[in-house]
C-alpha positions in Angstrom: 1.4 -14.0 -15.8 0.1 -16.6 -13.3 0.7 -16.8 -9.6 -0.8 -18.1 -6.4 -3.8 -16.3 -4.8 -2.8 -17.6 -1.4 -0.8 -20.2 0.4 -1.2 -23.9 -0.1 0.0 -27.0 1.7 0.2 -30.7 0.9 1.6 -33.7 2.9 2.3 -37.3 1.9 4.3 -40.2 3.1 6.6 -42.0 0.6 8.4 -45.1 1.8 8.2 -44.0 5.4 9.6 -40.5 4.7 7.2 -37.7 5.4 7.1 -34.9 2.8 5.3 -31.6 3.6 5.1 -29.0 0.9 4.2 -25.3 1.5 3.6 -22.9 -1.4 3.0 -19.1 -1.4 3.2 -16.0 -3.6 6.4 -14.1 -2.9 7.5 -10.9 -4.7 11.0 -10.4 -3.5 14.0 -12.3 -2.1 13.2 -10.8 1.3 9.7 -12.2 1.2 11.0 -15.6 0.1 13.3 -15.7 3.1 10.5 -14.7 5.4 8.3 -17.4 3.9 11.1 -20.0 4.2 11.6 -19.2 7.9 7.9 -19.4 8.6 7.5 -23.0 7.2 10.9 -24.7 7.4 11.4 -27.0 10.4 15.0 -27.0 11.7 14.3 -30.5 13.3 13.5 -31.9 9.8 16.1 -33.9 7.8 15.8 -31.5 4.8 14.0 -28.2 3.9 14.4 -28.0 0.2 13.0 -25.0 -1.7 12.6 -23.4 -5.1 11.3 -20.0 -6.3 10.7 -18.0 -9.4 10.4 -14.2 -8.8 10.2 -11.7 -11.6 11.7 -14.2 -14.0 14.6 -15.0 -11.8 15.0 -18.5 -10.3 16.7 -20.1 -7.3 16.6 -23.5 -5.7 18.2 -25.5 -2.9 18.7 -29.3 -2.4 19.5 -28.6 1.3 21.7 -31.6 1.7 19.9 -34.0 -0.7 22.0 -35.3 -3.6 22.6 -32.5 -6.1 19.8 -32.0 -8.5 17.3 -34.3 -6.8 15.1 -31.8 -4.9 15.4 -28.0 -5.6 15.7 -28.3 -9.4 12.9 -30.8 -9.9 10.7 -28.5 -7.7 11.6 -25.5 -9.8 10.8 -27.5 -13.0 7.2 -27.9 -11.7 6.9 -24.2 -11.0 8.3 -23.3 -14.5 6.2 -25.9 -16.4 3.1 -24.3 -14.9 4.4 -20.9 -15.9 4.0 -19.6 -12.3 5.6 -16.3 -11.4 6.3 -14.9 -7.9 5.9 -18.4 -6.5 7.9 -20.3 -3.9 7.6 -23.9 -2.7 9.3 -25.4 0.4 9.3 -29.1 0.8 10.2 -30.4 4.3 11.4 -34.1 4.5 11.5 -36.2 7.6 13.6 -39.2 6.7 11.8 -42.5 7.4 14.8 -44.9 7.2 14.4 -46.1 3.6 16.6 -44.6 0.9 14.7 -43.5 -2.2 17.6 -43.3 -4.7 18.1 -40.5 -7.1 15.0 -41.2 -9.3 12.9 -41.7 -6.2 13.9 -38.4 -4.7 13.3 -36.5 -7.9 9.8 -38.1 -8.2 9.1 -37.4 -4.5 10.1 -33.7 -4.5 8.5 -32.9 -7.9 5.4 -34.9 -7.1 4.8 -33.3 -3.7 5.4 -29.9 -5.2 2.9 -30.6 -8.0 0.2 -31.9 -5.6 0.7 -28.8 -3.4 0.3 -26.5 -6.4 -2.8 -28.5 -7.5 -4.4 -27.4 -4.2 -3.5 -23.7 -4.7 -5.7 -21.2 -6.3 -4.1 -19.8 -9.4 -4.7 -16.2 -10.5 -3.5 -14.1 -13.3 -1.3 -11.2 -12.3 -0.4 -8.2 -14.5 2.9 -6.4 -14.5 2.4 -3.0 -13.0 4.4 0.2 -13.4 4.4 3.7 -11.8 3.9 6.8 -13.8 3.8 10.6 -13.2 1.1 12.6 -15.0 1.5 16.4 -15.3 -1.3 18.6 -16.6 -2.8 22.1 -16.1 -5.3 22.8 -13.4 -8.2 22.8 -15.9 -7.7 19.1 -16.8 -7.6 17.7 -13.2 -11.2 16.4 -13.1 -11.1 14.9 -16.5 -7.8 13.1 -15.7 -9.1 11.8 -12.4 -12.2 10.4 -14.2 -10.1 8.8 -16.8 -7.9 7.0 -14.2 -10.9 5.3 -12.7 -11.6 3.8 -16.1 -8.2 2.1 -16.1 -8.3 1.1 -12.4 -5.2 3.1 -11.9 -4.1 3.5 -8.3 -3.4 7.0 -7.2 -0.2 7.1 -5.2 0.3 10.9 -4.8 -2.0 13.7 -5.8 -0.2 17.1 -5.7 -0.3 20.5 -7.3 2.5 22.9 -8.2 2.6 26.2 -9.9 2.0 24.6 -13.3 -0.9 22.4 -12.3 -1.6 18.8 -11.4 1.3 16.4 -10.5 -0.1 12.9 -10.1 1.8 9.7 -9.4 -0.1 6.6 -10.3 0.3 2.8 -10.6 -1.4 0.8 -13.4 -1.0 -2.2 -15.6 1.9 -1.8 -18.1 -0.5 -3.3 -20.7 -2.9 -0.3 -20.2 -0.2 2.4 -20.7 -0.8 3.0 -24.4 -4.6 3.3 -24.0 -4.2 5.5 -20.9 -1.7 7.8 -22.7 -4.1 8.1 -25.6 -7.0 8.8 -23.3 -5.0 11.5 -21.4 -4.0 13.1 -24.7 -7.6 13.2 -25.9 -9.0 14.3 -22.5 -6.5 17.2 -22.3 -6.2 18.2 -25.9 -2.6 17.1 -25.9 -1.7 19.1 -22.8 -1.2 16.3 -20.3 2.1 14.4 -20.1 2.7 10.9 -18.7 6.1 9.6 -17.9 7.3 6.3 -16.4 9.1 6.7 -13.1 
């Protein structure tokens, strides 16, 4: 999946209306609200927005004619196959009406130019797992986790041995499970939480 490495901004004037686009990586609706509140200007004529988070989408025309702002912005995000991405375009009306086509071009164009300035990175779906193994396999398992860049979330022991909670890429699960089986002679178990 592709997403933004950091925030981006772009500003342009179209027929005396000022359009300011802000884009950022957001991973939840709460983060999208925080981002919106940080960049939206209550004094502006419109603060239109669109986001795509974990394959869910939302958009708002914020008072512009229906379908002329939020949806065109969302189309740009989707065409670029960006995930966990939000764009807010603030418009200060300049006195000249743009018409439906002009609004669609202005909002989608400003969004596209803003995203052109953003650094795009590939992100990987992550998942959390619990590994259980006997005490004798602990060092082998810890070494194996480093090979897969797995993040250790909790490292505990109980009466049966190691209980390790980790986070790693979902795409690496099969290889990690095979490596655990081989390193522990089939004694380690890994389960998705």
